[in-house]
N, C-alpha and C positions, 0 to 999 in steps of 0.2 A: 204717683199713678201707677207706675211699673214696678216700684218696689213693692206697693200694697199687693199688687197681682201675684209677684214671685213669692211674698211671705205667706198669701193665702194657699197657692200650690204648694209652695212647700209644706206648710201645716197638714194640709189634708193627705198629702202623700205620707207624712209622719205618721197621723192618725191611722191611716189605712195600712201602714206596714204594721204598727203595734197590734192592729185587730187581726191581721193574716197571721202575726207571729203566735198570739194568744191562740188562735184555733188551729195552728199545727204545730204547736211546741209541742211536741211528744218525743218523749225519751224512746231511744231506739239504738241500732246498733249499725256498724258498717257492715254491710252483706258481702259474702265471697263471689267472686263471678258466678258458681254455680247457683248459691242461693239467690240470686237475681234474675236468674233464668227463667221467664213465665211470661203470660200474657196479664195485661193489668188494663185497667178500666179507671178514667178520670171519676174522682168519687167527691171533688171538693163543689164549692159553690161557685158556678161558673160566672154568674153577674158580677160577685163580690170579687172573686179574684181577677178578673178582667178589667172591672174598675179600678183595684189597686194597682195593676200591671200598667193600666195607661196615665194614672196620675204618677208614678214612679218613672215612666218614658216624659211626661210634661215636665217634672222637675229637673231631670236629668239634661233635656235640650232646651230649657227656659231661657238660659244666657247664651245660646248660639245667635248667630246672623240669622236672619228669615230664610234665606235662601238654602244656608246649610242645615237648618233644621227640618227645612221641608224636603231634603233629600233623608235625613238622618231617621226622621220619625217612621216612615214605612218600612225601613231596613230592621230597625227596632221592634216594630211592630211586628213584622214576619217572624224575627228571630224570638219573639216572647209568646207567640200564640200557643194556647195550651192544647195540646194533644188529647183527643177523647180515646183514644188506644194507646198503647204502648205494649210491644212486644220485644223481650229479649231473648236471643239465642247465642248458643254456643255452636260455632261449626267451624271445624278444620283450625282450630287454634285463633279463631278470630271470634268476636263479640260483636253480635247484629243487633243494633238498636234501631226498630221500625216505629217509628213515632205517627202515626196516620200513614200519610202517604211519604213521609221522610224517613230515608235509610241512612244511617251510617254504619260503617264496618271498621272495627280496630282490631289489630292484634292482641291477642290477651296478654302479651309480653310487656307491653307499655309502648312499644314504639309507635311510630306515628304513622298516620296512611292519608293519601289526599283524597278530600270529598267535596261535594259542590253544596253549597248552603242554601237554604228555601229561598234567597234572595239573588241566587246563582252565582254566588262568588264561590273561589275556589280556596279551599281551606286545608288545614292539617288537623287531624283529630287523632287522639289518643284517649286509653283509658288506664287510669291509674288504680290497681287492685287494692291498693294499701287504704285508699281513702275512698274507693267506688266513685272515683269522679271522670265523667267523659269529658274532655277539653278539647274547644274546637277554636281554633285560632287563625284567622283571616290576617296576612300578611300585608295585602294591599291597602287595607283600609286600617289596621293596626288594633282591629276588633277581635275581642274573645268572649267565649261562652262556656261556662263551666257548671255541669250538671253533677251534682253530689246525691247519690242514692244512699237513704237510709231506710232500714225496716224498723217500724216500730212496734211497739210490744202487742198490738192486734192484729200484726201480720201485715199492716199495710205498706205502701212502699211511699216515702215521701221523697220528692224530687225537688232539692235547694237549687237554686237557679241564680247564678251570677253574670251578668252581659256588662264588661267593660270597653272602653276605647277612650283612649288620651283627649278627645274632644268633647266627652261627654262631662258636665259637672261633676257626677259621681256614678258609681256603678247602680244598675238598675238588678235588685235583688228580690226575690220572691221565693213562695214553697207552693208545689203542688201535691194533692193528696190523690193517689190511686189504690185502688182494691185489687186484689188477686182476683182474675177470673180463670183460672186453670188451676 
């Protein structure tokens, strides 16, 4: 019975992942920090994206002990929430990423800075300008979240998210679509 449930959850996660790839698989380019600066509004289908993310979290935590999964799921859900607004600014050699009420400030030169995650954990954050990737690593739990930004041909921002942890069955990956609002 448990294997059937895992197989079903895995199949649903794959189907939703394939759908998400099809809807967001737009060719684009890696933006420079200057091109990234601006305000963005979430432009995806929230219900479909939230459902796809929830399915991926279920697959990633399916083989965990119930008690461990009970603690891991809320942290993953917090880390994987979809910001409605995103503002990216350049201030005094730093890039400031404001995703709704969560703010991450990193040096533009790629070095790391200390931040506090939405789950209240201390993390190191850095921005790689060659790949336009914002990386947050939590040493205490071994978790990491990478957001790679791509500008598509329509001028929209794609945020490709990858959440990893050694305790997960695999990474939680998804892509969010944002329209420039300024």
